[in-house]
KENU-901847 format. One line per 5 residues: number of its first residue (from 1); their letters; for each residue x, y, z of C-alpha. Coordinates in steps of 0.02 Angstrom, whole numbers, plus 50000, padded with zeros to 5 digits. Example, Ala and Ser with C-alpha at 12.3 -4.5 7.8 and 13.67 -1.06 7.14 Angstrom:
2
1> as> 50615/49775/50390  50684/49947/50357
//
This chain:
434
1> mhisi> 48967/47437/55325  49110/47486/55212  49282/47424/55273  49430/47477/55167  49571/47364/55114
6> earqq> 49688/47470/55220  49583/47449/55377  49575/47260/55352  49760/47255/55325  49792/47357/55484
11> aqall> 49675/47237/55585  49765/47083/55513  49935/47165/55562  49862/47185/55738  49813/47003/55748
16> dfids> 49981/46950/55683  50065/47060/55814  49967/46985/55954  49996/46806/55895  50183/46837/55896
21> spspw> 50178/46926/56066  50106/46804/56197  50202/46892/56340  50255/47069/56376  50434/47020/56338
26> haves> 50383/46950/56166  50277/47109/56136  50433/47219/56165  50541/47109/56056  50410/47124/55917
31> vasrl> 50407/47315/55936  50595/47323/55938  50609/47224/55779  50491/47340/55688  50582/47491/55754
36> kaqgf> 50756/47424/55694  50681/47384/55525  50623/47562/55510  50793/47637/55557  50774/47675/55738
41> knlre> 50935/47658/55836  50936/47550/55992  51003/47651/56141  51057/47567/56302  51035/47646/56474
46> nepwq> 51210/47603/56530  51294/47687/56382  51309/47873/56329  51175/47943/56220  51208/48054/56069
51> fkqgg> 51081/48118/55949  51060/48202/55782  50924/48315/55731  50770/48217/55672  50853/48053/55737
56> kyfvv> 50749/47902/55781  50788/47801/55935  50720/47676/56061  50769/47601/56227  50713/47445/56313
61> rdggs> 50707/47424/56504  50713/47247/56577  50634/47171/56422  50453/47215/56463  50446/47404/56426
66> viafv> 50508/47504/56275  50513/47691/56240  50538/47750/56061  50555/47930/56003  50586/48042/55853
71> lgqqp> 50677/48202/55884  50575/48351/55822  50630/48485/55696  50600/48625/55830  50670/48644/56003
76> vadtg> 50566/48551/56132  50550/48712/56240  50447/48787/56097  50341/48644/56036  50348/48523/56184
81> frlvg> 50329/48333/56170  50186/48236/56085  50171/48076/56190  50069/47916/56178  50076/47788/56315
86> ahtds> 50001/47611/56326  50043/47449/56415  50119/47285/56359  50047/47168/56495  49878/47081/56499
91> pglrl> 49789/46987/56644  49813/46800/56652  49907/46659/56740  50091/46651/56775  50195/46502/56827
96> kpkaa> 50261/46504/57000  50450/46479/57029  50427/46299/57081  50276/46269/56973  50273/46081/56934
101> yatqg> 50210/45947/57053  50120/45779/57045  49945/45730/57104  49886/45551/57087  50004/45519/56944
106> laqlg> 49959/45683/56850  50086/45821/56823  50016/45992/56867  50072/46169/56857  50048/46291/56999
111> vevyg> 49998/46463/56938  49976/46635/57012  49840/46753/56954  49917/46907/56868  49799/47059/56871
116> gpila> 49613/47031/56854  49577/46903/56718  49401/46825/56694  49461/46660/56762  49319/46554/56697
121> tftdr> 49375/46590/56518  49538/46502/56545  49453/46335/56565  49447/46210/56420  49568/46309/56317
126> dlsia> 49724/46248/56224  49855/46329/56332  50043/46346/56310  50191/46427/56391  50280/46591/56340
131> grvtv> 50398/46713/56431  50577/46729/56472  50702/46602/56552  50868/46645/56637  51009/46524/56599
136> nseqg> 51182/46505/56675  51326/46556/56560  51510/46590/56574  51471/46778/56587  51350/46751/56731
141> fnthl> 51182/46723/56651  51084/46751/56497  50897/46785/56465  50810/46693/56325  50636/46716/56262
146> vkleq> 50534/46553/56252  50374/46515/56166  50303/46342/56151  50196/46329/55994  50101/46174/56037
151> pvarl> 49965/46162/56173  50047/46084/56328  49926/46130/56473  49738/46132/56508  49619/46176/56644
156> pnlai> 49474/46057/56621  49302/46107/56688  49216/45999/56815  49073/45903/56737  48901/45976/56758
161> hmnre> 48851/45818/56848  48963/45871/56992  48927/46053/56981  48741/46064/56953  48723/46250/56985
166> vnekg> 48858/46312/56869  48736/46380/56742  48633/46473/56878  48777/46531/56989  48921/46538/56869
171> lllnk> 49090/46454/56875  49184/46490/57036  49371/46446/57038  49470/46449/57200  49630/46539/57152
176> qtglp> 49740/46417/57250  49651/46250/57225  49549/46278/57067  49678/46340/56946  49827/46215/56937
181> lifgn> 49839/46155/56759  49861/45976/56697  50013/45959/56583  50059/45770/56584  50089/45614/56690
186> aante> 50219/45602/56829  50242/45481/56972  50306/45618/57090  50351/45803/57099  50533/45777/57050
191> aahsl> 50474/45695/56890  50348/45829/56859  50481/45963/56882  50591/45869/56757  50451/45867/56628
196> ltnll> 50436/46054/56636  50623/46099/56637  50660/45977/56498  50520/46047/56396  50593/46219/56410
201> aqtla> 50770/46162/56381  50721/46068/56225  50635/46224/56160  50791/46327/56193  50913/46189/56133
206> lpaek> 51002/46201/56300  51044/46078/56442  50905/46078/56572  51028/46100/56718  51076/46274/56649
211> ivgwd> 50900/46340/56678  50892/46450/56834  50726/46533/56834  50582/46607/56730  50450/46735/56706
216> valyd> 50322/46632/56614  50140/46663/56565  50010/46540/56500  49935/46591/56336  49796/46535/56221
221> tqrgs> 49865/46452/56059  49711/46495/55960  49758/46624/55832  49667/46790/55810  49523/46798/55686
226> fwgie> 49393/46905/55601  49213/46868/55634  49040/46940/55600  48928/46933/55446  49043/47063/55361
231> qefia> 49199/47005/55452  49191/47177/55541  49248/47113/55709  49410/47041/55774  49442/46915/55916
236> nsqld> 49605/46874/56003  49685/46873/56170  49774/47031/56240  49678/47157/56135  49681/47244/56302
241> nlasc> 49807/47322/56281  49916/47263/56133  49790/47343/56019  49833/47512/56085  50022/47469/56081
246> haale> 50011/47423/55896  49914/47582/55854  50041/47689/55941  50186/47601/55856  50106/47618/55684
251> allhs> 50077/47799/55717  50257/47831/55771  50328/47730/55621  50236/47855/55506  50294/48010/55602
256> ekpqs> 50407/48080/55465  50507/48237/55520  50392/48296/55654  50403/48473/55715  50380/48415/55897
261> ttica> 50484/48271/55977  50368/48122/55973  50375/47984/56106  50289/47815/56110  50301/47736/56287
266> lfdhe> 50244/47559/56313  50250/47502/56489  50238/47335/56583  50142/47303/56746  49992/47419/56716
271> evgse> 49873/47274/56761  49951/47260/56935  49971/47444/56976  50119/47505/56875  50229/47520/57030
276> sttga> 50391/47442/56962  50550/47485/56875  50464/47449/56705  50290/47519/56751  50219/47690/56720
281> ggsfl> 50237/47727/56902  50427/47704/56892  50557/47825/56827  50577/47755/56649  50492/47892/56549
286> ldvin> 50559/48034/56655  50730/47957/56641  50718/47956/56452  50649/48131/56440  50789/48193/56555
291> ricsa> 50925/48116/56446  50845/48183/56291  50851/48358/56368  51032/48330/56428  51093/48264/56260
296> tstse> 51009/48413/56165  51078/48543/56290  50899/48582/56350  50903/48669/56519  50792/48629/56665
301> eeklr> 50693/48789/56639  50674/48747/56454  50617/48570/56498  50480/48638/56608  50423/48750/56466
306> afans> 50422/48598/56358  50310/48505/56479  50185/48652/56476  50181/48639/56286  50158/48451/56283
311> ffisa> 50013/48333/56267  50001/48150/56328  49875/48029/56257  49854/47877/56372  49783/47735/56258
316> dmaha> 49695/47592/56343  49544/47494/56284  49367/47542/56330  49205/47452/56378  49087/47430/56228
321> fhpnh> 48902/47419/56254  48838/47241/56272  48656/47224/56227  48626/47076/56341  48688/47175/56488
326> agsye> 48618/47353/56461  48592/47388/56649  48782/47378/56676  48808/47539/56579  48781/47723/56612
331> pchhv> 48636/47796/56514  48692/47914/56372  48870/47838/56378  48841/47678/56273  48994/47664/56164
336> lvnhg> 48983/47552/56012  49105/47449/55926  49161/47513/55751  49102/47686/55799  49268/47766/55839
341> pvikt> 49391/47795/55981  49322/47826/56151  49363/47971/56271  49357/47907/56448  49308/48019/56590
346> nanqr> 49291/47996/56777  49265/48138/56900  49370/48051/57036  49521/48052/56921  49524/47864/56888
351> ystna> 49550/47933/56710  49652/48094/56679  49529/48169/56553  49459/48340/56586  49359/48455/56475
356> vtatr> 49515/48537/56402  49605/48377/56360  49450/48293/56292  49424/48445/56178  49603/48430/56115
361> fiqlc> 49573/48246/56071  49405/48285/55988  49499/48414/55881  49628/48283/55833  49487/48163/55782
366> eaagv> 49401/48297/55679  49567/48341/55593  49601/48157/55558  49417/48132/55494  49374/47994/55616
371> pyqqy> 49222/47981/55735  49238/47986/55925  49135/47930/56073  49127/47974/56258  49120/47854/56405
376> ahrtd> 49083/47866/56589  49063/47719/56707  48904/47683/56805  48918/47785/56966  48876/47633/57074
381> lgcgs> 49010/47523/56997  49194/47535/57036  49285/47613/56889  49447/47540/56828  49600/47652/56794
386> tigpi> 49755/47654/56687  49922/47744/56663  49845/47918/56621  49823/47982/56798  49997/47914/56848
391> maaql> 50083/48002/56701  49988/48165/56725  50037/48172/56908  50221/48119/56873  50253/48237/56730
396> giptv> 50124/48383/56750  50082/48365/56569  49900/48383/56505  49836/48206/56479  49681/48124/56408
401> dvgnp> 49629/47940/56429  49563/47857/56271  49537/47683/56198  49446/47582/56074  49285/47496/56125
406> mwamh> 49292/47306/56156  49193/47165/56225  49246/47040/56356  49387/47143/56426  49509/47033/56524
411> sires> 49440/46873/56450  49567/46752/56369  49469/46788/56206  49421/46970/56182  49333/47058/56038
416> agvld> 49342/47229/55951  49307/47316/55788  49405/47328/55625  49363/47505/55592  49406/47566/55765
421> haami> 49589/47508/55752  49608/47601/55591  49527/47757/55670  49645/47748/55821  49801/47738/55710
426> avlkq> 49739/47887/55609  49708/47998/55758  49874/47953/55839  49962/47996/55677  49872/48162/55681
431> hfra> 49933/48190/55861  50113/48155/55817  50113/48280/55674  50007/48414/55766
//
């Protein structure tokens, strides 16, 4: 299998991006840093927006979602928008507001399940804490990103001598009683709470009493890696869906003087339904589009014409064929790692794809010189969904759901292909210049 130097570099850049982005707020900070470095201007929602032709801009909402765009050379009414959407969040464990307590001299962390992770994969891992912390200040409060580099928590498995059927029946974890993590020693709950707040305060170089609250996730400290006999695969946490975020960002950063206005929208909260101020079900993208139209003197009628001339690619990862579990897949729809981006179809509109939008994506793949695959879920298994149907319904823009094939979706350690990431970047570049 031939893997170019560029493809390996793009895969390494993805792994680095994930390693620096253990929470949605870190992911958006990473994206914003790249955008600023490439000359994108940071807009704020509570300030007036003014544009210049061909200008490059981005706006962040509540730290977890970001929309970046490049104004096209032609009026949007004539060429429409070229949009790519993905999501910044991943399934996992989040700390509760009063997380720390003591049990028999051990300090534990109470967690809540976020989305639909494979819980068993969180056991026996070197876990740490990352997210955002609110801190009292003279102006009211500030928000700080926090990322503890060293492992501080663990969810040890019960020995097989006490769980004799674990290999036959699988590891079952009660979400309330089976998930609290061990992170130290404490005589009582007050001492456990102090351990946690002092740890956060030391990381932020702030007094512990100034900490008010947090949105904090547990993350795996093991860095991303290449694997396989030819190092053709990659492994990391959060490939679903930071891989799509990274591909969309790379494509936008290489969108030089596009004819159409190009938009990259990365949303939080997809894994829990997207119904939030920062989710795809909220108003964020439509608010940005409306303000683009307002600042460029685009009328309502012209905006509707623009929507009719637009195309939205919803990029979220896809289920790769697993040879040990062939019966879990629909015949004739076995998508393979390192064989190209996947077009996802569901007749019940769990995916937004139809024959027309699939064909448009196929043509983009052919123009970019990359292979493509098609996926449908087994009819007798519940099909997942993503932001595609939400955006299609909200905007009325033709939409296709695509993604790269991966193994172990929603595990704390997922796997995908080096070639597929390069292919997705290539086709999204083609989309932005189409």
